[in-house]
C-alpha positions in Angstrom: 0.0 0.0 0.0 1.0 3.7 0.2 3.4 5.7 2.4 1.5 8.6 4.0 2.3 12.0 5.6 -0.4 13.4 7.9 -0.5 17.2 8.4 -3.1 18.4 11.0 -2.8 20.6 14.0 -5.1 18.4 16.0 -3.4 15.4 17.7 -6.8 13.7 18.0 -7.5 14.1 14.3 -4.0 12.8 13.3 -4.8 9.7 15.4 -8.2 9.3 13.7 -6.6 9.6 10.2 -3.7 7.3 11.2 -6.1 4.6 12.4 -8.3 4.8 9.3 -5.3 4.6 7.0 -3.5 1.9 8.8 -6.7 -0.2 8.8 -6.6 0.1 5.0 -3.0 -1.2 4.9 -1.2 2.1 4.5 2.0 3.1 6.3 2.2 6.4 8.1 5.8 7.7 7.6 5.4 11.1 9.1 3.2 13.5 10.9 3.2 17.3 11.3 1.1 19.7 13.3 1.5 22.7 11.0 2.2 23.5 7.3 5.8 24.5 7.8 6.7 21.2 9.5 4.6 19.4 6.9 6.8 20.8 4.1 10.0 19.7 6.0 8.5 16.2 6.5 7.5 16.0 2.9 11.1 16.7 1.8 12.6 14.2 4.1 10.0 11.3 3.8 8.9 11.6 0.1 5.4 10.1 0.8 3.1 8.6 -1.8 0.5 11.0 -0.6 -0.3 13.7 2.0 -3.4 14.4 4.0 -3.5 18.1 4.7 -5.6 20.2 7.0 -6.2 23.8 6.0 -6.8 25.8 9.2 -3.6 25.5 11.3 -1.5 27.9 13.3 1.7 29.2 11.6 1.8 28.2 8.0 -1.7 27.1 6.9 -2.6 24.2 4.7 -3.1 26.3 1.5 0.4 27.8 1.7 1.8 24.3 2.5 0.1 22.8 -0.5 1.5 25.4 -2.8 5.0 25.0 -1.5 4.9 21.2 -1.7 3.7 21.4 -5.3 6.6 23.7 -6.0 8.9 21.0 -4.7 7.1 18.2 -6.5 4.5 19.0 -9.1 3.4 15.3 -9.0 2.6 15.4 -5.2 -0.7 13.7 -4.3 -2.4 15.8 -1.7 -5.8 15.1 -0.1 -7.2 18.0 1.8 -9.0 16.8 5.0 -10.6 19.8 6.5 -13.7 21.1 8.3 -13.9 23.6 5.5 -15.7 22.4 2.4 -14.3 22.4 -1.1 -16.3 25.5 -2.1 -15.0 27.5 0.8 -11.4 26.4 0.1 -11.7 27.3 -3.6 -13.0 30.7 -2.7 -9.8 31.3 -0.8 -7.5 29.7 -3.4 -9.4 29.2 -6.8 -6.3 27.6 -8.4 -5.5 25.0 -5.7 -4.5 21.7 -7.3 -5.1 18.7 -5.0 -6.1 15.2 -5.7 -9.2 15.3 -3.5 -11.2 17.1 -0.8 -12.7 15.4 2.2 -14.7 17.3 4.7 -14.4 16.5 8.5 -15.9 14.6 10.1 -15.4 12.0 7.5 -16.3 8.3 7.0 -13.3 6.0 7.1 -14.5 4.1 3.9 -14.7 7.4 2.0 -11.1 8.2 2.9 -9.9 4.8 1.9 -11.9 4.7 -1.3 -10.6 8.2 -2.3 -7.1 7.0 -1.8 -7.6 3.9 -3.8 -9.0 6.1 -6.6 -5.9 8.3 -6.5 -3.3 5.5 -6.4 
């Protein structure tokens, strides 16, 4: 299965995402609690895909997505946020990610979304 980086400021949400992904056979190779650390982790771990929250202290998810895509135009990023896709696109109409999942999410939706991307 895939190697995953989880970026979310909520320790609880990182745990929920981790458990969902691991139950689907994926390996978590890194976690970060803000966008800046997520970028550092991305560079060092080179994951198959990233789950990215949007609203975080410090560097937010939108900025982190843009920077990761500057590093790797083929990066596969799934936004997992309490903000819905329309709200995110209003803030960044040109955002290029593989998928949007709104919190709270269904584990099967996350796993099926990942299967479709990989």
